[in-house]
C-alpha positions in Angstrom: 92.0 98.2 71.6 92.8 95.1 73.5 94.0 95.8 77.0 94.6 93.2 79.8 95.9 95.2 82.8 94.3 95.7 86.2 95.5 97.6 89.2 94.2 96.1 92.5 94.4 97.6 96.0 94.9 95.5 99.1 91.8 93.7 100.2 90.1 94.7 103.4 89.5 92.0 106.0 87.8 88.8 104.9 89.3 87.2 107.9 87.6 85.2 110.6 86.7 87.3 113.8 89.6 85.8 115.8 92.1 87.1 113.2 90.4 90.2 112.1 92.2 92.5 114.6 95.6 91.3 113.4 94.6 91.6 109.8 93.4 95.2 110.3 96.8 96.0 112.0 98.5 94.8 108.8 96.0 96.7 106.6 96.5 100.0 108.5 100.3 99.5 108.3 100.2 98.8 104.6 98.1 101.9 103.9 100.6 103.9 105.9 103.5 102.5 103.9 104.8 100.3 106.7 105.0 97.1 104.8 107.4 95.5 107.3 104.6 95.5 109.9 102.0 94.5 107.3 104.2 91.5 106.5 104.6 90.6 110.1 100.8 90.7 110.7 99.7 89.0 107.5 102.2 86.2 106.9 101.1 84.1 109.9 97.4 84.6 108.9 98.2 83.6 105.3 100.0 80.5 106.4 97.0 79.4 108.4 94.7 79.9 105.3 93.4 83.5 105.6 92.4 84.2 102.0 92.7 88.0 102.2 96.1 87.8 103.8 97.2 85.3 101.1 96.1 87.6 98.4 97.7 90.7 100.0 101.0 88.9 100.3 100.7 88.1 96.6 100.3 91.8 95.9 103.3 92.7 98.1 105.6 90.2 96.3 104.2 91.2 93.0 105.0 94.9 93.6 108.1 94.5 95.7 106.5 96.3 98.7 108.3 95.4 101.9 109.8 92.4 100.3 112.1 91.8 97.3 110.0 91.6 94.2 109.4 87.9 93.5 107.0 86.7 90.8 107.2 83.1 92.0 106.3 84.0 95.5 103.5 86.2 94.3 102.1 83.3 92.2 102.3 81.0 95.2 100.1 83.3 97.3 97.7 84.2 94.5 97.2 80.5 93.8 96.4 79.7 97.4 93.8 82.5 97.5 92.5 81.6 94.0 91.9 78.0 95.1 89.7 79.4 97.9 87.6 81.2 95.3 88.8 84.8 95.6 88.0 86.4 92.3 90.9 89.0 92.5 93.4 86.3 93.0 91.9 84.2 90.2 92.1 87.2 87.8 95.8 87.9 88.8 96.7 84.3 88.4 95.1 84.1 85.0 96.9 87.3 84.0 100.2 85.8 85.1 99.7 82.8 82.9 98.5 84.9 80.0 101.6 87.0 80.1 104.0 84.3 81.1 105.4 86.1 84.1 107.8 83.7 85.8 105.6 80.9 84.8 105.5 79.3 81.4 103.0 81.2 79.2 99.9 79.0 79.3 96.7 80.2 77.7 94.7 77.1 78.9 95.6 78.0 82.5 94.9 81.7 81.9 91.4 80.8 80.5 90.7 78.5 83.4 91.4 81.2 86.0 89.8 84.0 84.1 86.6 81.9 83.6 86.4 81.1 87.3 86.6 84.8 88.1 84.3 85.8 85.2 81.7 83.3 86.4 81.7 85.1 89.7 80.9 88.3 87.9 84.4 89.9 87.8 84.2 92.5 85.0 87.8 92.6 84.1 88.1 88.8 84.0 85.0 88.8 81.7 86.7 91.4 79.5 90.0 89.4 79.4 88.1 86.2 78.6 86.3 88.0 75.7 89.7 89.3 74.6 91.1 85.8 74.4 88.2 84.6 72.3 88.5 87.7 70.2 92.2 87.0 69.5 92.1 83.2 69.4 94.5 82.8 72.4 94.3 79.2 73.6 90.9 78.8 71.9 89.6 78.9 68.4 88.8 82.5 67.5 85.2 83.0 68.3 83.7 86.5 67.9 80.3 85.5 69.2 81.8 84.2 72.4 84.0 87.3 72.6 80.8 89.5 72.3 79.1 87.5 75.1 81.9 88.2 77.6 82.5 91.8 76.4 78.8 92.5 77.0 78.8 91.1 80.5 81.7 93.4 81.4 80.3 96.3 79.5 77.0 96.0 81.4 79.0 96.5 84.6 80.5 99.8 83.3 83.9 98.5 82.2 85.0 101.1 79.6 87.5 98.8 77.7 84.7 96.3 77.2 82.2 99.0 76.2 84.7 100.2 73.5 85.3 96.6 72.3 81.6 95.9 72.1 81.1 99.1 70.1 83.9 97.9 67.8 82.3 94.5 67.3 79.0 96.2 66.2 80.9 98.7 64.1 82.6 96.0 62.0 80.0 93.2 62.4 82.3 90.8 64.3 80.2 88.2 66.1 77.0 90.3 65.7 75.2 91.8 62.7 76.8 95.1 61.8 74.9 97.9 63.5 76.2 101.4 63.5 73.6 102.7 65.9 74.6 100.1 68.4 78.2 100.8 67.9 77.6 104.5 68.5 75.7 103.6 71.7 78.7 101.7 73.2 81.3 104.1 71.9 79.4 107.0 73.5 79.1 105.2 76.9 82.8 104.5 76.9 83.6 108.1 75.6 81.6 109.5 78.5 84.0 107.8 80.9 86.9 109.6 79.2 88.0 106.6 77.1 90.1 108.2 74.4 89.8 105.5 71.7 86.1 105.5 72.0 86.1 109.3 71.7 88.2 108.9 68.5 85.8 106.3 67.1 82.8 108.4 68.0 84.4 111.3 66.1 84.8 108.8 63.2 81.1 107.9 63.2 80.1 111.6 63.0 82.8 112.1 60.4 81.2 109.4 58.1 77.6 109.6 59.2 77.5 106.0 60.5 74.7 105.5 63.1 74.4 109.3 63.5 73.8 112.2 61.2 77.0 113.3 59.5 78.3 116.3 61.4 81.7 117.9 61.0 81.3 120.0 64.2 80.6 116.9 66.3 83.4 114.9 64.6 85.9 117.8 65.2 84.7 118.0 68.8 85.3 114.3 69.5 88.6 114.1 67.7 89.7 117.2 69.6 88.7 115.6 72.9 90.4 112.3 72.0 93.6 114.1 71.1 93.6 115.9 74.4 93.3 112.6 76.1 96.3 111.1 74.3 94.8 109.3 71.3 97.6 109.5 68.7 95.6 109.7 65.4 92.8 112.0 66.6 94.7 115.2 66.1 95.3 114.4 62.4 91.6 113.6 61.8 90.6 116.8 63.7 92.8 118.9 61.4 91.5 117.1 58.3 88.0 118.0 59.3 89.0 121.6 60.1 90.1 122.0 56.5 86.5 121.4 55.4 84.9 123.7 58.0 84.2 127.4 58.3 86.1 129.3 61.0 82.8 129.8 62.8 82.1 126.0 62.8 85.7 125.4 64.1 85.1 127.8 67.0 81.8 126.1 67.7 83.4 122.7 67.8 86.2 123.9 70.1 83.7 125.5 72.4 81.7 122.2 72.5 84.9 120.3 73.3 85.7 122.6 76.2 82.1 122.3 77.6 82.1 118.6 77.2 85.4 118.0 79.1 84.7 120.7 81.8 81.3 119.1 82.5 82.8 115.7 83.0 81.2 114.6 79.8 77.8 115.6 80.9 77.3 118.3 78.3 78.6 116.9 75.0 76.0 118.2 72.5 73.8 115.1 72.3 
């Protein structure tokens, strides 16, 4: 699964002490839904170079909060903050160029801004950079480079990257095929509630890849993935059920309930 979206909240104050009080007034107003006051407090700060205010104005124009939605204005403010090194703004600017939102779609620009944020340790920028190498967007397709960036994001706990890293090991893309390593990363993402990883973990138990073949565990993970909206998991769950005794089906269903109710702490490992 290749996902590129990120939801970002308003930044807290990065302002200089002389402007921090005004920034905090805007921040409190925005959190209360009073975007007119937030705009009044933040715009003068942004115009004098306050990076957090610039970024937050970008968010407001991006979302149409207190101002008419305006992608061009959002890009303007994101760029000013990005040029000061703010990782969130660099990521958002990269994402804007990748999707071509009111700017010409430009993978080279997207890569530039994602890399700047990724080099500062931003996990979602690292994931998106991996995604672009994985798909050959603006660069020659390079699975090894994709694995490098996925791993950096996965090590920070980013479930999308954990899933993709598991997929790379599963199918031997950029790394030697290694079912046990695939299971490891699928499991880490599955334990965060990531439905596609849960589905693929069921598939590994289904086929005995990296784990002992186990229809009960396969049914359990397919069932959990289906409950979390994975579209194919229900079909695979029912296919497994046709090969199982009623007692084993009840056992798998009980395991699924326990796994989900425990917040993925008790999943039969």
